[in-house]
N, C-alpha and C positions, 0 to 999 in steps of 0.2 A: 553487562550484556553477554549472553552465551556465545561461545565460540562459533557455533553454526550461523547465528545471526550476523556476527561480525564478518565472517567469511562471505556470507551472501551479500552484505553491503559492499565489500571490496569487489566481488565479481560483478555486481550490478553497476558499480561506479565505472569499472573498466569497460564494460560493454557500452554504457551510456556515453562515455568519453569517445570511444571509437565511433559509435553511431553518429554522435554529434559532429565529429570531425568530417564524417563522410556525408552528412546531411540526410541520414536515413533513420532518424530516431523513431518514427512511426512504424517503419518496416521492421525494425528490430523489436519493437513492442509486439507486433503480430507474430514474429518468428519465435520470440521467447514465450508467448502465450501458447503456441502450438507445441513447443518443446516441453513446456510444463505439463500440458495435457498428456503427451506421449510418455514422458519420463515419470509422470505421476501414476500411470496405470500400474497397479500392483504386480501384474505378471511381468511387464517389461522392466519395472524397477527391480524386481527380483533377479531377472537375468543380468541386468546391468551391474547389480551389486554382487553378483556371484563370483567367488574366487575360482570356480571351476570353468567358467567361460573365459576363453582367451580374449585379450584386448582387441585383436583384429576382428573377431566375431562380434564383439560389442559395437565396434565402429560400423560394421556392415549392417547390423540391426538398426542403428540410428539412421544410416543412409536410406534404408528401405522404409522406415516409418516417418521420417521427417522430410517427406517429399514437398518441395516448394519453398523450403526455407533457404535463405541465402547461404552461400558457401562459408561465409564467416560465422554465421549463426550455427551452422553444423559443426564447424571447428570448435566453437565455444561449447557446444553440447559434448563433443568428444573430449575436450579438456576436462570438463566436470567429471565425466566418467573415468578418465585416466587418473584423476586425482582422488577418486573415491568420494566425490562430492555430489553425485547425482541426486541425492535426497534433498538437497537445498534449493533445487530449481524453483520451487514454489516461492521461497523467500526471496530469491534473486528476482523473480518476476515482480513481486510486490514492491521491492525496493526500486526496481527500474521504473515501474509505473509512478512511484512517488517522485522520483527524479524528473520524469517526463512532465508530470503535472506541475511541479515546481518551476520547471523551465518555461512552461506555458502560462504561468501565473495563476494556476488553479489551486485553491486552498480547500481543505475539507474541514467542515465544522460539525460537531455533535452538539445538538441543541436539545436540552432537557426542559420540558414544561410539565406543569401539573395536570394539564388536560391536553388531548390531541389538538394539534393546530389545524385550522381550516386551510384550504389551498391559498386563500387570500392572505392569511396571516403568515403562512410559510413563505410566500413570495416576498412579503414585506420584511420578514426577518432576514431572508437571503439578501435582499437589496441593502439593508442596513449593515449587515456584516461585510458585504462587498465594499460599501462606502468606507467603513472603518479600516479595513485591511488594505484597500486599494487593489484587491485581487478579485478574480471571479471565484465565488464561493459555492461549493457543493454542500448542501445541508442534509444531514441525517438526523432524524428526530427520535427522541425517546420520551416516554411519559413516566414521571415519578411524582405521585401525589404528595410526597413528603416536602416538596419545595413550596407548597401551598399556593403559590401564584408566581407570575413573572416567568423568567427563564434563566437558564444557565447555559452558556455557550463555551465550548472548548474548540479552539482553532490551534492545532499544533500544541505548543507549550503555553499558549495564552488562554487564560480563563476569564470570562466575563460573567460575573455573578450578579444578575438583576433579579434574584428571587426574593419573594416576600420573606421567606424563612431567614435568609441572611440579613435582610434589613431589620427583622425583629430581633435577631441575635445581636446585631450592632446596637440597637436601641437599648436592649437589656444590659449590655456591657457598659454603655454610657450612663445609664441610670444607676447601676451598682457602683461604678467608680466615681461618679460625679456627685 
């Protein structure tokens, strides 16, 4: 894992732990979202990353642009800037949202099918995956005609392969070895 992603995970975990202890996980998600938009602006990011701009001026810039965020979230943004890590805020936000969804029991699935799913089929797949995982599942679909039929679902590190292609491959292996 690249150092930037690892650092983003640590910062996100620290922010999440603090927000959870204070009961403000949703507010922090909103604050980090606004912070990511502001710090992701190329002009602002250039100023925050500049060695010519003194730290106090960078902190004032954040105070003026991050209007409405909690004082702790503003301190968090200032910490990232002070440590020269303002460019990882997008990764911090992604990881924070992953932690928040995990806390709320929401899992994300990528479902690949040979043909696009109807709304009814998508709802049935979502329900079945929710039953399997015991979590609320958010489904993103992809189409790949190479799987021939059926579906392949990936939820985190778990792969559920119910494709016709994999069944044919298994049958072929059994016929060759048997």
